[in-house]
N, C-alpha and C positions, 0 to 999 in steps of 0.2 A: 575108257574114260579112266582118266590120271586126275588123281586131286594130292591136294598139299596137304601133309600130317608136320605134325612137331613130333622130332623124336627125339630123347635126352640123351646125350653124351656121358657116360661116366668113366671115370678114371680108377682104378682099381691102386691102391695105396702100396707102394713099394719104397725101399730105401732109398732108391734113384726118384720117385716122384716126390718124396717127403722134403727130400734134398731140394731139388728142383722146386719146390712150391715154397718153403724157406729162403730160398734165394731172393724169387720175385718177392715174396711179403717184406723183405728186409730193405731191397732196393724200393721199394713203393714206398715204404717208411722214409728211408732215408730223403728222398725226392720230396716228400711232403715237408720234412724238417727243412729243407735248402730252400720251397719255398716257403715256410715261416719265416726265416731269416730274411731273405730277400723282402717279402711285405714288411717288415719291423723296418729295414732300411728305406726300404720306398714310404713307410711313412715320416721318419724323422725327416728326409729329405725335401718330402713337401709341405710339411708343419714348418721349414726355414722358408721355403719358399713360394710358398702356395698364397693364394689370395681366399682362398677358401677356408670356411669356419673350423677352426682345430678339433671343435668337439665332433664336428659332422665328421670330419677323418678318422680321428679315432674310432669312434663309432663304426664306420666302414669297415676299415682295418681290422677291430676286435673282432667285428660280427666274421671275415675273412679266415682269419689266423685260427678261429676257432672252431669253425668248419673243418679247418686241416688238423686240428689238432685231436676233433672227433674222430675221425678219418684213422689216426695214429691208434687210438685209443681202440679202434673197432681191426687193426692191423695186429697190434698186441694179443689180442684176446682170440684172432685167428692163429697166433704163434702158438699160444697156449695151448689151444684147441690141436695144431697138429701134432705136435709134441706128445699128446695123451692117446693121438689115434691108433687105431691097432693096424699094423700091417694087414692086407685084403681086404679092408675095408673098400668099397664102394663110394668115391665124392661126384657129386652132380658134376661136372664141368663147364657145362654150356646147354643151350638147345640149337640144334639145327632143322631146317624144314628138308623133308623129300617129299617125292613125287611116288604115290602109290596106283597102281594100276587096280582098277577097279570093273568087274565084268560080269554082265546079266547073270544071276544064279551063286553068286559070291556071297558068303556069310557077312551079316553087316557086323556083327559084331567080332569076328577076325579083322578086320579091316581098320575099325575103328579101336582096336586094343591097342594100350599104352606101349611103344615100343623102345627099345636102347640099343645103344651102340657100346660095348665096351671096348676100355681101351689098358692096355699095361703097358708102361712104358714106351708110349708115342706108338704101338700097335694094335691094331685091330685085333681082340681077342675073339669077341663074339657079340653077334647080332641077335636080339633077340624080341 
């Protein structure tokens, strides 16, 4: 019989992976800043042409912009932490589902034990 089990995928921090993560964070931050600018533009456009209440429009756009600004703050924090992170550390990247074979006589503790796939610079280095 086969069962589905969640397996952690961890990435070993190297100079290359740090650089890739930094670029990813910066690109996401720039995207969020562009979205904020677009929302401000859209707000001004709607205030001039819309029949909706100006207060409701301001409230809606302020909420949307604030949500993006919070994400930007989180990305800034993650960038700071990335600089502090020592090489060789393991970062949880994601979880994946795996099919695990279960047979009569298997030790249940061994089957349900936490499993992990360790990746270094895009290459599977170890399966635990």
